[in-house]
N, CA, C and O atoms as a DFTB+ gen file, in Angstrom:
572 C
 N C O
     1  1      -9.128      30.313      -1.851
     2  2      -8.271      29.496      -2.679
     3  2      -6.981      29.204      -1.924
     4  3      -6.427      30.084      -1.265
     5  1      -6.517      27.989      -2.021
     6  2      -5.319      27.570      -1.319
     7  2      -4.095      27.930      -2.142
     8  3      -4.016      27.630      -3.334
     9  1      -3.137      28.582      -1.481
    10  2      -1.908      28.917      -2.175
    11  2      -1.051      27.666      -2.291
    12  3      -0.866      26.934      -1.320
    13  1      -0.542      27.436      -3.468
    14  2       0.340      26.287      -3.634
    15  2       1.769      26.747      -3.433
    16  3       2.202      27.765      -3.975
    17  1       2.490      25.971      -2.638
    18  2       3.885      26.278      -2.392
    19  2       4.712      25.129      -2.924
    20  3       4.249      23.991      -3.005
    21  1       5.931      25.440      -3.283
    22  2       6.808      24.426      -3.838
    23  2       7.226      23.462      -2.731
    24  3       7.542      23.870      -1.613
    25  1       7.220      22.179      -3.069
    26  2       7.607      21.140      -2.136
    27  2       9.115      21.177      -1.944
    28  3       9.870      21.330      -2.904
    29  1       9.544      21.035      -0.703
    30  2      10.959      21.005      -0.388
    31  2      11.594      19.794      -1.072
    32  3      11.085      18.678      -0.969
    33  1      12.687      20.017      -1.757
    34  2      13.320      18.940      -2.519
    35  2      13.842      17.819      -1.616
    36  3      14.007      16.688      -2.073
    37  1      14.101      18.119      -0.344
    38  2      14.596      17.087       0.572
    39  2      13.559      15.998       0.805
    40  3      13.913      14.831       0.979
    41  1      12.286      16.367       0.809
    42  2      11.221      15.374       1.000
    43  2      11.187      14.415      -0.185
    44  3      11.105      13.199      -0.015
    45  1      11.252      14.974      -1.373
    46  2      11.267      14.143      -2.580
    47  2      12.508      13.248      -2.592
    48  3      12.424      12.083      -2.979
    49  1      13.651      13.780      -2.176
    50  2      14.886      12.993      -2.152
    51  2      14.793      11.844      -1.156
    52  3      15.273      10.746      -1.439
    53  1      14.182      12.077       0.007
    54  2      14.028      11.014       1.007
    55  2      13.165       9.884       0.450
    56  3      13.490       8.708       0.612
    57  1      12.071      10.245      -0.202
    58  2      11.165       9.227      -0.763
    59  2      11.861       8.447      -1.874
    60  3      11.794       7.218      -1.901
    61  1      12.521       9.139      -2.780
    62  2      13.201       8.463      -3.885
    63  2      14.316       7.548      -3.383
    64  3      14.460       6.426      -3.870
    65  1      15.104       8.016      -2.416
    66  2      16.205       7.204      -1.888
    67  2      15.674       5.994      -1.132
    68  3      16.232       4.903      -1.246
    69  1      14.606       6.170      -0.362
    70  2      14.031       5.052       0.387
    71  2      13.495       3.980      -0.559
    72  3      13.687       2.790      -0.306
    73  1      12.836       4.370      -1.628
    74  2      12.309       3.402      -2.593
    75  2      13.448       2.710      -3.320
    76  3      13.417       1.495      -3.520
    77  1      14.457       3.483      -3.717
    78  2      15.596       2.912      -4.450
    79  2      16.364       1.903      -3.601
    80  3      16.754       0.844      -4.092
    81  1      16.582       2.235      -2.322
    82  2      17.351       1.363      -1.438
    83  2      16.512       0.277      -0.776
    84  3      17.056      -0.627      -0.142
    85  1      15.189       0.360      -0.919
    86  2      14.317      -0.627      -0.291
    87  2      14.186      -0.424       1.206
    88  3      13.934      -1.379       1.941
    89  1      14.355       0.800       1.662
    90  2      14.235       1.130       3.080
    91  2      12.931       1.865       3.349
    92  3      12.201       2.230       2.428
    93  1      12.661       2.069       4.612
    94  2      11.481       2.855       5.003
    95  2      11.872       4.316       5.135
    96  3      12.987       4.639       5.546
    97  1      10.956       5.183       4.786
    98  2      11.157       6.613       4.963
    99  2      10.137       7.135       5.953
   100  3       9.053       6.566       6.087
   101  1      10.469       8.206       6.643
   102  2       9.574       8.754       7.655
   103  2       9.377      10.235       7.402
   104  3      10.339      10.987       7.244
   105  1       8.119      10.645       7.365
   106  2       7.778      12.059       7.245
   107  2       6.753      12.368       8.320
   108  3       5.777      11.636       8.481
   109  1       6.971      13.439       9.048
   110  2       6.052      13.854      10.101
   111  2       5.362      15.125       9.635
   112  3       6.014      16.120       9.319
   113  1       4.033      15.082       9.595
   114  2       3.240      16.226       9.168
   115  2       2.483      16.770      10.368
   116  3       1.851      16.019      11.111
   117  1       2.552      18.075      10.550
   118  2       1.888      18.710      11.678
   119  2       1.026      19.839      11.139
   120  3       1.457      20.599      10.272
   121  1      -0.180      19.945      11.650
   122  2      -1.034      21.056      11.264
   123  2      -2.405      20.613      10.818
   124  3      -2.682      19.423      10.671
   125  1      -3.256      21.595      10.605
   126  2      -4.642      21.325      10.252
   127  2      -4.780      20.795       8.822
   128  3      -5.682      20.005       8.547
   129  1      -3.924      21.206       7.936
   130  2      -4.018      20.805       6.531
   131  2      -3.114      19.620       6.202
   132  3      -2.798      19.397       5.033
   133  1      -2.700      18.873       7.192
   134  2      -1.785      17.768       6.940
   135  2      -2.449      16.638       6.160
   136  3      -1.766      15.897       5.453
   137  1      -3.763      16.493       6.276
   138  2      -4.424      15.424       5.516
   139  2      -4.346      15.693       4.017
   140  3      -4.342      14.749       3.227
   141  1      -4.283      16.955       3.612
   142  2      -4.116      17.272       2.196
   143  2      -2.701      16.948       1.725
   144  3      -2.491      16.633       0.554
   145  1      -1.740      17.023       2.628
   146  2      -0.356      16.716       2.281
   147  2      -0.134      15.211       2.141
   148  3       0.778      14.777       1.437
   149  1      -0.966      14.422       2.811
   150  2      -0.880      12.959       2.689
   151  2      -1.079      12.557       1.239
   152  3      -0.417      11.643       0.748
   153  1      -1.981      13.231       0.555
   154  2      -2.263      12.944      -0.855
   155  2      -1.004      13.184      -1.693
   156  3      -0.674      12.389      -2.574
   157  1      -0.315      14.272      -1.414
   158  2       0.896      14.600      -2.168
   159  2       1.992      13.573      -1.897
   160  3       2.668      13.130      -2.826
   161  1       2.173      13.192      -0.633
   162  2       3.186      12.199      -0.301
   163  2       2.879      10.843      -0.947
   164  3       3.784      10.157      -1.424
   165  1       1.617      10.470      -0.959
   166  2       1.233       9.206      -1.600
   167  2       1.493       9.265      -3.101
   168  3       1.937       8.287      -3.701
   169  1       1.218      10.406      -3.693
   170  2       1.478      10.573      -5.123
   171  2       2.980      10.444      -5.416
   172  3       3.367       9.780      -6.377
   173  1       3.821      11.075      -4.594
   174  2       5.267      10.973      -4.780
   175  2       5.740       9.530      -4.617
   176  3       6.592       9.054      -5.368
   177  1       5.174       8.844      -3.625
   178  2       5.555       7.452      -3.387
   179  2       5.129       6.559      -4.538
   180  3       5.879       5.668      -4.937
   181  1       3.941       6.782      -5.076
   182  2       3.479       5.953      -6.194
   183  2       4.261       6.245      -7.474
   184  3       4.446       5.349      -8.298
   185  1       4.725       7.487      -7.656
   186  2       5.566       7.800      -8.818
   187  2       6.935       7.154      -8.685
   188  3       7.522       6.729      -9.680
   189  1       7.450       7.078      -7.456
   190  2       8.797       6.550      -7.241
   191  2       8.841       5.029      -7.273
   192  3       9.859       4.452      -7.655
   193  1       7.762       4.375      -6.882
   194  2       7.784       2.916      -6.827
   195  2       7.492       2.320      -8.204
   196  3       6.793       2.917      -9.023
   197  1       8.038       1.140      -8.435
   198  2       7.894       0.476      -9.726
   199  2       6.576      -0.286      -9.795
   200  3       5.958      -0.367     -10.857
   201  1       6.148      -0.841      -8.673
   202  2       4.944      -1.670      -8.654
   203  2       3.684      -0.803      -8.659
   204  3       3.741       0.402      -8.904
   205  1       2.560      -1.438      -8.386
   206  2       1.277      -0.728      -8.391
   207  2       1.231       0.322      -7.286
   208  3       2.165       0.453      -6.494
   209  1       0.142       1.056      -7.248
   210  2      -0.014       2.095      -6.228
   211  2       0.080       1.478      -4.844
   212  3      -0.524       0.435      -4.595
   213  1       0.823       2.097      -3.943
   214  2       0.985       1.519      -2.603
   215  2      -0.317       1.550      -1.814
   216  3      -1.078       2.516      -1.866
   217  1      -0.553       0.459      -1.080
   218  2      -1.720       0.419      -0.209
   219  2      -1.423       1.242       1.043
   220  3      -0.264       1.491       1.373
   221  1      -2.474       1.658       1.727
   222  2      -2.326       2.559       2.864
   223  2      -2.963       1.939       4.101
   224  3      -4.065       1.393       4.043
   225  1      -2.255       2.034       5.216
   226  2      -2.795       1.685       6.520
   227  2      -3.000       2.986       7.277
   228  3      -2.045       3.729       7.505
   229  1      -4.244       3.268       7.669
   230  2      -4.576       4.519       8.348
   231  2      -4.998       4.178       9.767
   232  3      -6.076       3.624       9.980
   233  1      -4.153       4.506      10.738
   234  2      -4.423       4.221      12.147
   235  2      -4.906       5.482      12.842
   236  3      -4.363       6.566      12.626
   237  1      -5.923       5.338      13.675
   238  2      -6.469       6.480      14.404
   239  2      -6.983       6.013      15.746
   240  3      -7.183       4.819      15.969
   241  1      -7.200       6.981      16.655
   242  2      -7.619       6.626      18.007
   243  2      -9.132       6.656      18.164
   244  3      -9.734       5.652      18.545
   245  1      -9.758       7.800      17.873
   246  2     -11.203       7.917      18.089
   247  2     -11.959       8.295      16.825
   248  3     -12.863       7.578      16.398
   249  1     -11.589       9.418      16.229
   250  2     -12.373       9.960      15.124
   251  2     -11.462      10.262      13.934
   252  3     -10.401      10.866      14.091
   253  1     -11.879       9.842      12.770
   254  2     -11.109      10.116      11.560
   255  2     -11.265      11.560      11.092
   256  3     -10.320      12.149      10.568
   257  1     -12.425      12.116      11.274
   258  2     -12.699      13.452      10.776
   259  2     -13.378      13.432       9.416
   260  3     -13.716      14.485       8.876
   261  1     -13.582      12.249       8.860
   262  2     -14.286      12.071       7.588
   263  2     -14.866      10.665       7.584
   264  3     -14.465       9.813       8.377
   265  1     -15.801      10.434       6.693
   266  2     -16.436       9.128       6.631
   267  2     -15.707       8.219       5.650
   268  3     -15.220       8.668       4.613
   269  1     -15.638       6.937       5.990
   270  2     -14.982       5.964       5.117
   271  2     -15.988       5.224       4.253
   272  3     -15.599       4.476       3.355
   273  1     -17.252       5.418       4.505
   274  2     -18.303       4.735       3.766
   275  2     -18.532       5.449       2.436
   276  3     -18.859       6.635       2.425
   277  1     -18.367       4.755       1.331
   278  2     -18.418       5.380       0.009
   279  2     -19.774       5.986      -0.310
   280  3     -19.853       7.087      -0.853
   281  1     -20.849       5.267       0.027
   282  2     -22.183       5.779      -0.284
   283  2     -22.490       7.041       0.516
   284  3     -23.091       7.981      -0.003
   285  1     -22.073       7.056       1.784
   286  2     -22.284       8.253       2.604
   287  2     -21.502       9.437       2.049
   288  3     -22.000      10.562       2.015
   289  1     -20.255       9.170       1.609
   290  2     -19.425      10.235       1.055
   291  2     -20.046      10.803      -0.210
   292  3     -20.079      12.019      -0.395
   293  1     -20.541       9.926      -1.087
   294  2     -21.193      10.395      -2.312
   295  2     -22.451      11.195      -2.000
   296  3     -22.747      12.190      -2.662
   297  1     -23.187      10.750      -0.985
   298  2     -24.397      11.466      -0.579
   299  2     -24.055      12.855      -0.051
   300  3     -24.755      13.827      -0.332
   301  1     -22.962      12.937       0.723
   302  2     -22.543      14.236       1.252
   303  2     -22.088      15.168       0.135
   304  3     -22.367      16.366       0.178
   305  1     -21.395      14.635      -0.856
   306  2     -20.934      15.446      -1.980
   307  2     -22.123      15.952      -2.787
   308  3     -22.161      17.120      -3.173
   309  1     -23.105      15.067      -3.045
   310  2     -24.300      15.488      -3.778
   311  2     -25.066      16.565      -3.008
   312  3     -25.617      17.492      -3.601
   313  1     -25.091      16.429      -1.678
   314  2     -25.774      17.407      -0.840
   315  2     -25.079      18.769      -0.927
   316  3     -25.741      19.806      -0.984
   317  1     -23.746      18.761      -0.937
   318  2     -22.987      20.012      -1.053
   319  2     -23.192      20.655      -2.416
   320  3     -23.300      21.877      -2.524
   321  1     -23.246      19.833      -3.451
   322  2     -23.462      20.360      -4.804
   323  2     -24.847      20.984      -4.894
   324  3     -25.014      22.057      -5.474
   325  1     -25.840      20.311      -4.321
   326  2     -27.217      20.816      -4.352
   327  2     -27.340      22.135      -3.595
   328  3     -28.065      23.039      -4.010
   329  1     -26.612      22.231      -2.462
   330  2     -26.658      23.455      -1.659
   331  2     -25.834      24.577      -2.278
   332  3     -25.969      25.739      -1.894
   333  1     -24.980      24.228      -3.238
   334  2     -24.170      25.233      -3.898
   335  2     -22.866      25.545      -3.192
   336  3     -22.201      26.525      -3.527
   337  1     -22.491      24.731      -2.224
   338  2     -21.252      24.978      -1.486
   339  2     -20.052      24.269      -2.096
   340  3     -18.918      24.506      -1.681
   341  1     -20.283      23.415      -3.061
   342  2     -19.195      22.688      -3.707
   343  2     -19.303      22.846      -5.210
   344  3     -20.365      22.627      -5.794
   345  1     -18.220      23.220      -5.820
   346  2     -18.198      23.373      -7.265
   347  2     -17.867      22.017      -7.894
   348  3     -16.788      21.483      -7.635
   349  1     -18.750      21.445      -8.708
   350  2     -18.491      20.117      -9.272
   351  2     -17.336      20.092     -10.265
   352  3     -16.817      19.020     -10.575
   353  1     -16.921      21.262     -10.773
   354  2     -15.831      21.301     -11.747
   355  2     -14.448      21.240     -11.101
   356  3     -13.470      20.881     -11.757
   357  1     -14.368      21.584      -9.837
   358  2     -13.069      21.529      -9.165
   359  2     -12.873      20.149      -8.570
   360  3     -13.824      19.519      -8.106
   361  1     -11.652      19.693      -8.586
   362  2     -11.333      18.372      -8.058
   363  2     -10.953      18.497      -6.589
   364  3     -10.050      19.257      -6.239
   365  1     -11.627      17.768      -5.749
   366  2     -11.235      17.677      -4.355
   367  2     -10.254      16.515      -4.262
   368  3     -10.654      15.351      -4.287
   369  1      -8.985      16.832      -4.155
   370  2      -7.950      15.804      -4.235
   371  2      -8.044      14.795      -3.109
   372  3      -7.761      13.615      -3.313
   373  1      -8.437      15.238      -1.923
   374  2      -8.531      14.291      -0.813
   375  2      -9.655      13.292      -1.042
   376  3      -9.482      12.103      -0.774
   377  1     -10.797      13.747      -1.531
   378  2     -11.911      12.835      -1.822
   379  2     -11.525      11.840      -2.914
   380  3     -11.873      10.662      -2.834
   381  1     -10.816      12.307      -3.922
   382  2     -10.365      11.412      -4.984
   383  2      -9.366      10.393      -4.439
   384  3      -9.395       9.224      -4.822
   385  1      -8.479      10.840      -3.540
   386  2      -7.503       9.941      -2.934
   387  2      -8.197       8.861      -2.112
   388  3      -7.834       7.688      -2.200
   389  1      -9.187       9.244      -1.320
   390  2      -9.913       8.298      -0.471
   391  2     -10.646       7.263      -1.316
   392  3     -10.657       6.082      -0.971
   393  1     -11.250       7.687      -2.405
   394  2     -12.042       6.746      -3.198
   395  2     -11.193       5.895      -4.140
   396  3     -11.616       4.798      -4.505
   397  1     -10.021       6.358      -4.543
   398  2      -9.230       5.622      -5.524
   399  2      -8.122       4.767      -4.915
   400  3      -7.506       3.967      -5.619
   401  1      -7.861       4.922      -3.633
   402  2      -6.741       4.223      -3.015
   403  2      -7.234       3.104      -2.115
   404  3      -8.269       3.224      -1.459
   405  1      -6.482       2.020      -2.095
   406  2      -6.803       0.903      -1.200
   407  2      -6.323       1.272       0.204
   408  3      -5.123       1.265       0.481
   409  1      -7.276       1.595       1.089
   410  2      -6.951       2.057       2.441
   411  2      -7.562       1.105       3.451
   412  3      -8.733       0.743       3.345
   413  1      -6.773       0.703       4.424
   414  2      -7.257      -0.108       5.540
   415  2      -7.292       0.797       6.771
   416  3      -6.248       1.264       7.226
   417  1      -8.483       1.046       7.309
   418  2      -8.653       1.882       8.490
   419  2      -8.627       0.996       9.721
   420  3      -9.184      -0.101       9.719
   421  1      -7.972       1.480      10.779
   422  2      -7.822       0.653      11.959
   423  2      -7.633       1.529      13.192
   424  3      -6.906       2.522      13.166
   425  1      -8.315       1.131      14.285
   426  2      -8.063       1.778      15.574
   427  2      -6.700       1.331      16.087
   428  3      -6.227       0.250      15.738
   429  1      -6.069       2.161      16.914
   430  2      -4.769       1.793      17.475
   431  2      -4.847       0.509      18.296
   432  3      -3.931      -0.313      18.259
   433  1      -5.937       0.338      19.033
   434  2      -6.027      -0.846      19.899
   435  2      -6.312      -2.126      19.115
   436  3      -6.347      -3.204      19.708
   437  1      -6.516      -2.041      17.802
   438  2      -6.712      -3.222      16.965
   439  2      -5.460      -3.585      16.182
   440  3      -5.534      -4.351      15.221
   441  1      -4.322      -3.054      16.574
   442  2      -3.103      -3.236      15.792
   443  2      -2.655      -4.694      15.708
   444  3      -1.920      -5.058      14.790
   445  1      -3.082      -5.523      16.641
   446  2      -2.713      -6.943      16.591
   447  2      -3.342      -7.644      15.383
   448  3      -2.859      -8.700      14.974
   449  1      -4.396      -7.086      14.812
   450  2      -5.071      -7.708      13.659
   451  2      -4.278      -7.614      12.360
   452  3      -4.535      -8.378      11.430
   453  1      -3.325      -6.697      12.277
   454  2      -2.617      -6.496      11.014
   455  2      -1.201      -7.055      11.033
   456  3      -0.445      -6.859      10.081
   457  1      -0.840      -7.740      12.094
   458  2       0.505      -8.308      12.155
   459  2       0.732      -9.243      10.982
   460  3      -0.121     -10.074      10.671
   461  1       1.863      -9.112      10.337
   462  2       2.191      -9.952       9.191
   463  2       1.759      -9.377       7.859
   464  3       2.084      -9.949       6.818
   465  1       1.040      -8.269       7.853
   466  2       0.615      -7.632       6.609
   467  2       1.614      -6.547       6.207
   468  3       2.276      -5.953       7.058
   469  1       1.711      -6.301       4.926
   470  2       2.613      -5.287       4.412
   471  2       1.803      -4.188       3.736
   472  3       0.888      -4.460       2.958
   473  1       2.153      -2.951       4.044
   474  2       1.498      -1.791       3.454
   475  2       2.568      -0.877       2.872
   476  3       3.689      -0.823       3.376
   477  1       2.221      -0.170       1.822
   478  2       3.165       0.742       1.207
   479  2       3.319       2.039       1.959
   480  3       4.356       2.696       1.869
   481  1       2.285       2.417       2.708
   482  2       2.302       3.680       3.440
   483  2       1.488       3.516       4.708
   484  3       0.422       2.901       4.691
   485  1       1.981       4.058       5.800
   486  2       1.276       3.993       7.076
   487  2       1.056       5.406       7.589
   488  3       1.993       6.200       7.661
   489  1      -0.183       5.717       7.946
   490  2      -0.529       7.027       8.482
   491  2      -0.961       6.830       9.927
   492  3      -1.893       6.076      10.208
   493  1      -0.285       7.506      10.833
   494  2      -0.640       7.474      12.245
   495  2      -1.264       8.817      12.575
   496  3      -0.565       9.823      12.697
   497  1      -2.563       8.829      12.718
   498  2      -3.289      10.080      12.938
   499  2      -3.459      10.325      14.427
   500  3      -3.960       9.473      15.161
   501  1      -3.032      11.511      14.860
   502  2      -3.215      11.928      16.246
   503  2      -4.068      13.187      16.238
   504  3      -3.700      14.184      15.618
   505  1      -5.199      13.147      16.918
   506  2      -6.071      14.316      16.972
   507  2      -5.828      15.174      18.194
   508  3      -6.314      16.302      18.268
   509  1      -5.096      14.663      19.137
   510  2      -4.830      15.410      20.360
   511  2      -3.341      15.699      20.431
   512  3      -2.519      14.985      19.855
   513  1      -3.019      16.752      21.144
   514  2      -1.612      17.072      21.321
   515  2      -1.011      16.113      22.326
   516  3      -1.589      15.854      23.381
   517  1       0.125      15.603      21.997
   518  2       0.802      14.690      22.902
   519  2       1.969      15.421      23.539
   520  3       2.637      16.234      22.900
   521  1       2.197      15.127      24.774
   522  2       3.317      15.736      25.472
   523  2       4.247      14.644      25.947
   524  3       3.822      13.535      26.269
   525  1       5.495      14.972      25.983
   526  2       6.498      14.036      26.453
   527  2       6.938      14.500      27.830
   528  3       7.360      15.642      28.010
   529  1       6.834      13.608      28.790
   530  2       7.231      13.933      30.149
   531  2       8.619      13.365      30.405
   532  3       8.876      12.183      30.175
   533  1       9.487      14.208      30.876
   534  2      10.837      13.784      31.192
   535  2      10.969      13.605      32.694
   536  3      10.427      14.386      33.475
   537  1      11.682      12.588      33.081
   538  2      11.974      12.361      34.481
   539  2      13.379      12.902      34.719
   540  3      14.372      12.233      34.436
   541  1      13.448      14.132      35.248
   542  2      14.734      14.786      35.411
   543  2      15.569      14.173      36.529
   544  3      16.784      14.369      36.553
   545  1      14.962      13.444      37.445
   546  2      15.730      12.876      38.543
   547  2      16.642      11.756      38.066
   548  3      17.656      11.474      38.704
   549  1      16.297      11.109      36.946
   550  2      17.113      10.013      36.424
   551  2      17.990      10.429      35.266
   552  3      18.694       9.598      34.692
   553  1      17.958      11.700      34.913
   554  2      18.741      12.114      33.758
   555  2      20.208      12.283      34.107
   556  3      20.568      12.446      35.273
   557  1      21.040      12.242      33.094
   558  2      22.472      12.358      33.284
   559  2      22.828      13.765      33.725
   560  3      23.742      13.957      34.528
   561  1      22.119      14.738      33.210
   562  2      22.442      16.136      33.472
   563  2      21.599      16.705      34.593
   564  3      21.168      17.854      34.504
   565  1      21.351      15.950      35.634
   566  2      20.559      16.488      36.741
   567  2      21.433      17.439      37.548
   568  3      22.640      17.245      37.688
   569  1      20.810      18.429      38.051
   570  2      21.636      19.346      38.819
   571  2      20.901      20.502      39.367
   572  3      21.492      21.350      40.036
């Protein structure tokens, strides 16, 4: 069972202030369970906004880690229920989020296709660790 922890009030304040002022807000999620936190952030954003539920742009490089095809997802859920590994009475919030939200999936190299479109939330998924290389020879504090 997953322990629920209280959400930091600063995150909620950033989302509320960004919606109120009409600005963009940025949240960086790191870790294996970050996809579950996306659901919570989307819920906070949809509660704060006046209009309909915000649409989502989900950008990824190679693999999403889950299927976007609805029939395949339903088949996998039925298979888990039949095998007894999934309790049908418990709500899988991520599966509900995927099926109930308008999500546009896109590879990073296809980003030119969405120019001019507006989304309520953008998810940039990185499956590999990225490193930042500094060029110390050109830095101000070389020595």
